[in-house]
Steps between C-alpha positions, in 0.01 A plus 500: 500500500705298751224560757219387271248695304270601784766638735681672207172675412456614860860627504430702181183643660700586810734706290241662280219546764224498235182692550306291247508159669379348823566159647133455606366417844454172684205408721717547810693820568693456819866611433642841586825607343749753636753602235392499139836494313612276221537189722158534644336581168660224298619226736266507804206584278573226246577225755165560679304562179611175326386294800218684660396785270511869591429492879631856567264714701716807580849638429726788602833643388670828593566539126150612390572407137578136595203505735253626235630267220489191723148587614390555140642170369369292788160677516537665840392831649802733517362669807736354762714785630729296725609145585281529804194526274595171333559321830176636648286393200252243633514306170877448540602171670846477343748780486789477247789737571724594207604855589852635559712273727510724806123511516438122492521442870276792616224412250520132595468579868201723437331233287569223755356715780188544287461123477593469133699218342818661373729435204814708535747539217872458569670632703264450792715758703795728436618531861521287817254737669246453224550121511456494878171693473377285216581174683304626801201591275512158333491323837199706611310478174183305438571463125809360325780676313694392190814626336588565139823302477416296195800283411412225753172466307666449161468165323879452504537542870198280579628227265848523658357459847326181389839367388682610816257428775648603837878472518697638794815520289703805389349679202673704229275759333617754239265763361626720215250780436501751218278776638337815373701814456354774723593862486623722783153652544313166521295460821701194595789745561318681780670422831176395674432227235776267622734492195484235224577237760142540622362578152670223307754279677246410769336268244807268490580525866144392564529219248819380676331502841203313354719232347717468813179457701419178306732353763629677815585869453858557623523773761841661466634656175803700381417752228744655246405771250710615200401833352594580143450873567452638850332816364210283369553199727161338468505478122788259421605284789561150616373364838649177635353332805652194673339310788638319799381179320690573184222646284615741228260762360618742236283775345630724220289797393620683190322796345741619228247462221119482475384145435271495194246258648529618859707355787699198386628252759705182492490281816743214569442261794671198657411302810586133568483311168279761334622767261251743335521788255206736453520719188286810556211288628438381150702181515647279770735206489546273799776244538422246773777249517508338154150628406424825309155671507422794274210743545368778286268777620289697259391757561802601711405417857658708776217408735288821478171329417505251789650751748248767433196281560617373839208665679257286297694169462621211713865551399651746746837611631619472858495866626778428750731414201438848360575668829836309511591599147407861580733503801787382278411750223495792740833401642653497157330825398659660805838361389456661157382832643816513711730348228587203720667214329496239777257408778377213718125426526295276730130444446442423868693807612321731255159353595578563866610861438206580267212344688598500871 
């Protein structure tokens, strides 16, 4: 129950896919969903439902069981036979994309070209070519796009930013993440999906870029990766990034055992006279000089609720920040694919190569 009764219930429904219950309909049905898996059913569905009611108008999933059960629960017609049907639906003004990672960019581009507001789950792209095409589509689009990187929207990160303000001083950020165990046949393992760097680690790389952007984002970085096992090199690894300014970012992903309550993360931070520790986005302690501030978050707040309603709220994320974190993520994913342990990275250089 760490997520609260409502979200826990939706998570249970997402696992059971009941045929005897419906979430009911709202007066407005203007959301189209592509990808009807557990995350869409329980997390996207709940975050929208708790604030605005059931605004879904159409859905599609290549897994017809997921498609049919989502349509039944949310009171939709199961007739859509493709993502194109969802995008073309005249009722749909907002397209949420929660399909497999390699399909995010193509679906987002099609939806933007159709004039729809787009919410694209992470990662926004799994290759530089995809990111280049998406960036071009975003520049030409008449409607906005939002990304599903949720940690910047968490209560802890927002409270921490209030304490920090904008400091152009070196930052130390350490993220220790106990992730899910995934088997060899899991779809994350398919080469086209971008490894767990795109599927998981991108969250904390994006968080680092977001926090660094509270001041001035350093351009040049040196990256070191330690692999515990090169035969499964994206499961248990440590990534250390150091900037020309002296920033130190360290991300450890371990997946040796299945966390009972889902992904568990401990984040330690230091910048200037501020030290902070975030315990699984349930508690945070901030030491600022001689002062100590303690926060508790219940239900556990990893930022999903606020992130997922960006298309309808005044609290939004800078899209350029997401493009920058994606460039860094893709560089590190390529290192992992090629079992590289050391590399240099420049945001300005990667931007020039990707978009010029």
